[in-house]
BAPA-44354 format. One record per residue (C-alpha): x, y, z; residue in three letters. Coordinates in steps of 0.1 Angstrom, whole numbers, plus 2048, in hexadecimal, padded with zeros to 3 digits. Each point is the difference from the previous one (the first is absolute). Layout:
XYZALA...
% end
This chain:
800800800MET80D8227F7ARG80881881CASN7E781D7FDPRO817818812PHE81B7FE7E6LEU7ED81B7ECASP80881981CPHE8267FB800ARG80681E7EBSER7EA817814VAL816818814PRO7F9800825ILE7FF822810ARG811803821LYS7EA814817LYS81481B812GLU7FC7FF826ILE7F982380FPRO81E7FA818LEU8177FE7E1ASP7F58237F6ARG80580D823ILE8237F2802VAL80A80E7DEARG7F282280AALA813800821LYS8207F67EEGLN7FC81C7E7ALA7FD81981CILE81F7F2811MET8138017E0ASP7F78257FCARG80A808824ILE8227EF7FCILE8048117DEGLU7FA822810GLY8197F981CTYR81B7F57E7LEU7FA81F7EBALA80481581FLEU8207EF80BVAL80F8027DDGLU7FA826800GLU80F803823GLU8207ED7F8VAL8088187E4LYS80C81781BGLY8177E480CLEU7F6805824VAL7E0807813TRP80481881DLEU7E880681DVAL7F38237FDGLY7DF8117FCGLN8058087DBSER8097DC7F8HIS7E37F2814GLU7E68187F1VAL80C7F97DDARG8007DB805THR7DD800810TYR7F28157E4ASN80F7E87E6ALA7F17E3813ALA7DE8107FFLEU8028047DBARG80A7DC7FCSER7E27F2812ILE7E68197F3GLN7E07EE7F6GLY80A7DE80FLEU7E57ED813GLN8117EC81BTYR7FC7F7825ASP8157FA81FGLN8077DC7F5ASP81280D7E1ASP815818816VAL8097E3816GLU8087EA7E2GLU81881C7F4LEU8117FE822CYS8057DB7FBALA80E8057DDGLU81881A80CLEU80B7E981CASP8057E27E9SER80F8137E3ALA7F17E77E7LYS7EF8197E9LYS81281F80EVAL8257FE7F7PRO80B81C817TYR7F381481DLEU80982380BILE7F2804823SER7F58247FEGLY7ED7FF7DFPRO7F17DE809ALA7F180C820GLY7F38207F1ILE7F17ED7E3TYR7EF7E9819LEU7F481E813SER7F180F7E1ALA7ED7E07FALEU7F4800824ILE7F58247FFASN7EC7FB7E0GLN7F17DE809ALA7DA7FF803ARG8017F1823GLU80181881EGLU8127E6815ARG81D7EC7F3ILE8147E5812LEU8217F47F3LEU80F7E080FARG8258067FELEU80D7EA81CGLN80B7E37EAASP8128157E6PHE826801800GLU8038237F2ARG7FB81F815THR7E78197F2PHE807825803HIS7EA81F7FBPHE7DF7ED805LEU7E481780BGLY81081D7EDTYR7E681C7FCARG7E57E980ELEU7E18167FDPRO7E4808818GLN7E57E5801GLY8197E47F8LYS80C7E6819THR81F7EC7F8LEU80A7E2817ILE8237F27FBLEU8047DE811ARG8257F9806GLY820815803ASN80581B7E6VAL81D8177F6GLY8088257FFASP7EA81E7F8PHE7E07EE80AILE7E3819800GLY81681B7F0ALA7EB81E7F7SER7E17EF80ELEU7E38177F6ALA7E47F7818GLY7FC7DB7FEGLY8057E681BARG81E7E97FELEU8047E2817VAL8217EC801VAL7FB7DF811GLU8267FC805GLY81D818800SER80A81C7E9ALA82280E7F6GLY80E823800ASN7ED81F7F6TRP7DE7F2809CYS7E581B7F9GLY81A8187F1ALA7EF81F7F2GLY7DC7F4809MET7E681C800THR7E37EF811GLY7F17DE809GLY80C7E5817GLU81C7E6801ILE7FF7E3819LEU81E7EA803VAL7FD7E2817THR8257F97FFGLY81D818800LEU80B81C7E9THR82380B7F7GLY8128217FEGLN7F08217F5LYS7DC7F6809THR7E981C7F6GLY81C8157EFGLU7F181E7EETRP7DD7F780BMET7E781D7FFARG7E17EF80EGLY7EF7E080AGLY8097E781AARG8197E3803ILE7FA7E681BGLN81C7E6807VAL7FB7E4818ASP8247F37FEGLY821813803ARG8068207EDILE8258017F7TRP8008257F8GLY7E781C7FBVAL8068197E3GLY80D82180CGLN7F18147E3ASN7DB7FF807ARG7E781C7F9TYR7E07F180FGLY7EF7DF808GLY8037E981EGLU8147E1808ILE7F57E881BTYR8137E4810HIS7EA7E6811ARG7E581B803GLY81781A80FARG8078207ECPRO8258047F9ILE7FF81A7E4ALA80081D7FEPRO80A7FD824LEU8237F27F9GLY8147E17FBALA7F57DD809VAL8017F7825ASP8197E37FFGLN7F47F3821SER7DF7F87F0GLN8117ED7E4SER81D7ED811GLU7ED7DF800ASP7F98007DBASP8137EB7E7ASP8198117E9GLY7FC8037DBPRO8047DF7EDGLY
% end
């Protein structure tokens, strides 16, 4: 008896696309654009051979980052994935700490969420400049130890570091709040003009050039009153 299904051998079978496949492709396309924007930013920065910390450099880099991400629709998962890519260096061949942190901050500041949590505790790289220009109405939570210039030029937002921060924490901030559950390094609050920094661990040094704002150590105001009371900090661990 002839097999009746043989007549259908030449009929192409259409593979039905699963909605999840479209979602994965769309997410990957967004991630590719985010990485492309970062690489373009870094390539522009390395033309000057060296990236120096300074207001003019930071502002220029931040504005360039904003142009790179203009029109992108992304969320905090994409920002955290970029952190993972920067940490692993699989798709990102090189990392310059300053521009990387400012690019991440631009993504955070322009994200649709008002509250963003980044889980950084398992990453090997130290991230700097996170929370740069964090605007009013935005909360950024950083879980894990972070680097220098965290919360620099904070502009009214709320930044929580569940860990320790490096030097220049809150440098140049004009408003808002920074809470660090661990310690901070030297020059904490340098150039700050407003806002509040609360540190639960040791403060290794308070910036001497301050024009406003408040710094608290374990709920006790220490600036603008003066230097850290070392008797309040002697039981804290040193930087590590």
